[in-house]
N, C-alpha and C positions, 0 to 999 in steps of 0.2 A: 551476419554479425560475427561469424567466426573469423579468426585471423586470416584465413585463406579467402574469406568472403569479402574482404576489404575491396578486392578488385571486382566484386560482383555487384557493385552499387548501380549498375545500369541493366536494363532488360537483357541486352546481349551478354553482359557479364554473368548474369544469373543463368542463362541458358548454357553458357560455356562451363560454368561451375557444375551444373547438373550433369552434363556430358562427361566431364572429367571425373566426377565421383561415381559415375555409373548409376545415377538415380533412375528408379523405375516409376516412382510416384511423386506427385507434388501435393503437399499438405497445405491447405488454405486455412489460415488461422485468423480469428478476429475476437475481440473482447465483447462480451455482452454488457448490458446495463450495469449489472451488479458485480462485475469484475472477474467473471469466469471465462477462460479461454474456450472458445468453441472452434470446431473444425470440420471440414470435409476434404476428401482427397480426389484427385483426378490423375489419370495416366500422364506420364511425362510428355507424351506426344501432344498433349493439350497446351503445353507451355510454349507459347510463341511470343514474339515481341509485341504483336498487336494486342494480346490479352492484357498487357499492363495498362493500355489505354482504354480497352473495351470492358475489362472486368470479367469476373466469373459470376454468373447468375445463380441465385439460390432462393429458397423459400424462407422468408423471415418471420412467418406467422407463429412459429413455435419458440422464438427467442423471447425470453422474459422481458416484458415492457416494450416490445417493438410492435410490428405491424399486426393489424387484424387480418383474418383469413381472406377477406374479399379484396385486399390490396397488398398482397404479401411479397410480390416479386422485388428482389433487391440485387444490388451488384456489390461484390467484394473486389475492391481495387487494390491489387498487391503493391507493396512498397519494395522495390528491388534492394534497398539498403538493409532489409531485414532478413535476407536469405541466409539459411544455414542448412547443413545436412543433419537431420534429426538423429541423435545418437541412440535413441530408445526404440527405433523401428527395426524389425528384423530384415525388412526389404529396404534397400537404400532409398531414402525419401528426402526430397528437398522441401524445406518449410519456408512459407512466406506469410508475413503478417500484413493484414489488409485494413484499409479504411472503407467504410460502407457508404454507398451512394444510391440515389434513387435511379430506377430504370428510366430510360428516355432522356431526361434532362441531365443525368449524371451529377446532379447537385448533391453535396454532402448531406447525409441523413442527419437530421437534427438531434436524434437520440443516440447516435453512435458516439461512445465515449472518446474514441481516438480522434474523431472529427472535432469534438468539443475541445480537446487539448490542442489540436492544430489551430482552431480559431482563437484560442487563448494566446498562442504565440503570435498570431497575426495582429491581434488587438494590441499586444504589448508594443510591437513595432510601430503601429499606427499612432500611439501616444507620443512618440519621439523621445520618451524618457530613457529607453534602453532598447537594445535589439535582441538581447538574449536573457532568458531566465534559466538559472542553473539550479538543479535539484540534486540532493544526495540523501537518499533514505537509508535508515538503519532498521531493517525489518527483523524482528525476533520470531521464533517459532518453536514448537515442541516436536521432538522425535519420540514417539511412543512405540511400544512393542505390541500393544493390543488396544482396541477401542470397541466398545459395544454400547448401543443405545436403542431405545424404542419408545414409542408413545402410542397409547391406546385410550379409548374412552374410560377404561377402568384401571389404568395404571401407566406409569412411565418410569424410566430409569436411564442412567448412563454410567459407564465405568471405563476408565482408562488405566493403563498399567505400563510400567517401565522397570526393567531389571535394576536400574540404579536408584529407584525411588526409595525414600526413607521409610515409607510404609511397608516395604518388603524386608526390613531388617530382621524380622522374626519368621520369615517364610522358610519352609523346609525346601531348600534348593539342592541339597545333596551333592556338594556341600554349599552352604551359604558362606561366602567369603567376606561378608561385611562390605566395607567401602561404599556404603550408601550415601547419597548426597542429602545432607540435612536441609530442612526448609531454609530458604534464603541464603544458602552457603555454596551455590554452584558457580560463583564468580571469583577466581577460576582455579580450582585445584587440578593438579596433574593426574594422569593415570596412576593407579587403577581406578581412582574415584571417578575421573572423567572417562567414561566408557566409549565415548563417541568421537574421539579425535580422528580416527581413520575414516569414518563415514563422512564427517564434515570436510575432511581434506579431499575425498573423492568428489564431493559436490563442487568444491572449489576448482578442481582440475577440469571437470566437465565444463564449468562456467568459462574457464580460461580457454578451453578448446573452442568454445563458441564465441569468443571475443569479448567476454565480460572481464573487466579489469578488477580483480579481487584485491581488496586492501587488507582484510584480516578475517579470521574466523576464531570463535571461542565458545565455550560453554557460557550460558547466561546464569542469572542469579538463582532461578527456581530449581527445585529438584526435578526428577523425572525427565531429563533430557531436553531442557530448554537451551536453545542455541541462537547464535547470531552469526551471520556472514555479511560483511560490508563490501560494497563495490563502489567504484569510482563515480563521482558525480558526472552529470552530463546535462544537456538541454532537456526541457520539459518532456517533450514527446519521446525522445530517445531514452530518457530515464524510465518513463512509464513502460515502454517496450521492454526494457531490460528487466524491470520488476516482474512482468508477466513471464518472461523466459526464466528468471531466477526461481520463481515458484514452481514452474514446470520441472526444472532440473532437480530441485530439492525433493519434490514429491516422488519423482520417478527413481532417483538414486535410492531413496529410502525404501521404496517398494521392492527394488532389486534385492535389497538385503532383508526382506521380510519385515520391514518396519513401516510405520505410517507417520506422516507429518501433518500437523494442523497449524494454520495461521489464525485460528480462533483466538481472540484477545485474552480470554480468561477461562481456560479449560480446567484449572485446579482451584479449589477453595483453600484459602489460607496461605497462598504463596504468590509470588509476583506473576503478573500477566505479561503478555507480549505486546510491545508497542512498535511503532514505526516512526521514530524521531526523524524529522524531515528538515535537512539543511537547505537553505535558500539564499540566493544572492542575484543581483541584477548586474549586467555588463553592457557596455556599449563600445563598439569598434575595438574589441579586445581589451578594454579597460574595465577593471572592477569598480563598481559604483558604491559599494557598501563600506569602503575604508575611508576614514576621516579623522577628525579631531574631537568628535563628540564622545559621549559616554562609551567606555570600553573600546575606544578606537574606531567607533562607527561614524559614518557620515550622517548628515541631516536626512538624506533620502532614506537611509536604513532605519532611522528612528521613526520617520513617518510611515514606512512600510510596516514596522512593528505596531504602530498606532492603528493602522488599518486592520491588521490581523486580530489585535485585541478587541477592537470595536465589534468585529463580526464573528468573534470566536465561538459564541454560543450557537449561531446559525451554522458555522462551519462544521460543528460537531455532527450535524445531521448527514454530512457527506464524508467527513474524515473519520467518523466513528459511527458507521452506519448500521450496526447490529444491536439488538437488545443486550447481547453479551458484552458489548463494548463498555457498558456502564457498570459492569461488575469489576472491570479493571480500573475505571476512573473513580477510585475511592481513595481517601487518605490512608497512608500507612504502608503502601507497597511500592514506593518510589514513583507513583503515578502523578503526573503533573496536573493536578486539579485546580491549581491557583492561576488565575488569569493575570499574570504579571510577567515582567521581564527582569533578567539579572545576568551578570557576567559569569557567575559561577553556581548559582543556586539551582540545583537540578529538580527542585520541587516546583519551580516556576514554569509556566507554560512555555515561555520563550527564554532560551539560554543563548548567550553569546560566547561561543567557544574561544578559549584563549591559549590554545596549544601553540599557535604560531602568530607572529607579528607581521607576516607578509601581507600586503594589501590584497593579494590574490586569494588568501585564505580567509579573509574577513567575510563573515556570513552570520546569519541567524539560524538557530535550531528551534523549530516548533515541535514540541514534545507530545502533545495530546494524541495525534493520529495513531491508528493501529493498522496492522497489516490485513485486516478484513476489508479495508477500503479499496475501492476501485482506484488504482493509482492515477489514471488519466483524469478522473473527476476530482480527486483529492488535490493533486498538485495544481490543477487549473483553478479550482476554487481558492486555494491559498494565494496564488498569483493575483487573482482578481481582487481579493481582500486587501493584499499588500498594495496593489496599484491604486485602489481607492484611497488608501491612506496617504500615498505620495501625492496624488492629484489634488486631494483636499487638505493636505498638510495637517493630518490628524496627529495631535500630540499624544504620545503614549503615556504621559505622566512620569512620575519618578520611578526609578528602578527599585526592586525589592531585594536588597542584598542581605537581609537578616535571615536567620534560620526560621522558616515559616512554622515549623513544628514547635518552636519555643516561644512564639508570639503569644502575648496575653489575649484572652478572648475578645476584648474590646477592639484590639488592633486587627485581629484576624477577621472580624466581621466586615472590615472595610475592604478586604481583598475579595473580589468577585470570583466565583467558581464556575467550572464547566457545568452543563446541565446534569441532572441526576438520572435521566432516563432518555431513551430514544424518543419517546413521545414528547418530552419537554424540548429536546433538540429540534424536533420537527415543528413545534409551536414557534420557536425562534426563527426557523428558516422561512416559515410562512409570513412572518412579520418583517423579516430582514433579508431580502434577496435581490433588491434592485442592483446592487453592485455586481451581481453575477450576470445580469442581462446586458451590461455594456458591450457594445460591439457585436451583439447577437451571439455571444460566446455560449452561454446557456440560454435556453428559451423558456417561456412560461409553460409551454406544452411539456417540456422535459421535466421541469420542477414539479408541476402538478402530478405527472405520472409518478415521479420519485416519491413524493409525499404520500400519495394514495397507496402505493405498494408497501412502503415502509410502515405506514399506520396499520396495515393488515398484519405485518410481522409483529408489531408491538401488541396488537390486540390478541393475536394467536397465543402469545405467552401470557398475557394478562388474564385471559379467560380460563386458563388451564390450572387445575389444582397442582400444587408443588409437593413433592415427597416430604420436604421438611415441614410443611404445614400439618401433615399427619403426626409428626413428632410433637409439634407444638399444641395441636388442637383436637386430636382424635378423641380424647377423653372428656371434652367439655360437656 
């Protein structure tokens, strides 16, 4: 993916890149079910043209949600178009992102998220509606100076800290120079209030070094180092690949500076959480299909796509907002898009139609509920499948909501559906509404059953534990 790696999109090109850069090791990366990059490394001598067809064997029994121990052999099939020299390794190391296949047959493993995304792209092409789905995510995150947490049978706690946080305005820093970011006022004061300009810029420069086209970086709304870096849109699988690399770069640059990054949706009480607003459009033969003469300059296809997403939005939350913490962000009052409606300008609606440009190529929809804890391969594919269901079945999205939702009288507000209030509720909706995900064998029942089972365990793990705030409320009853 690096600029120099453009020439390395073939097996021979990758081998030439490794030789030119003096690589000693090859890092084999793949994404697990829940969105974490996993890896193992082999000496560069193992990198042959044949291995791109044969794959690297490994034991998949310890990967969350994957194989059982009695049938655990798997193949990591490297994608030559993902090659880059890893800037965080002391020894020159070539990195390759892989799709996972079964041994023997080399069929795509049905629980591999990257394979699911690839099947999503193939299903899109098979419909004849379009040949390309374009995605552009805006992932937010926090850069903290310290994080501590623990959980035991007799107690639990967490604590995060940042030198720029407003709660440190009275701390003895010898000297405390002030310039702390007040709650909801981080968008976007200059230095010295913004303490993280240089570290965000370094993140951007490393991204550009590895071929990611950065569009902008800035401090986000919350105190305590909330940030956003946006990169250029691309096709579904490539965008998901980039999101994994994006997270890897951000976390490792932060660690280099003695800081820590989290993509957890709501690490702070009483301030804005981190979202992953996801821009989407469909194209065919190089022509954008979402521009037209309907509402906000959209095409009929785009409106039907919106209809599909709104119809399946509550089920989508189980994949696009996949943590218990996600639903602490999806609450009114913190710019969170809890209302399942669409609008040209209303940022409190789940779907916004950006109006920065009138160019047909820029016409897209922005789905705002997802958060960066989501596995990007699964989230983008699920959104595509919901939108396609809308187009294929001509699902009417209803009337747009252009009023200020926070000023609507209660009787009108009741008519606007909301996102689920918890992960458990979202999983209930996914169990009832998932047929649209099974089209073209993109997702499978096996995968969805595994997903629901695992996520219910997470939901129950939190539900069953006493919360520190409950002691404040109830200890003296």
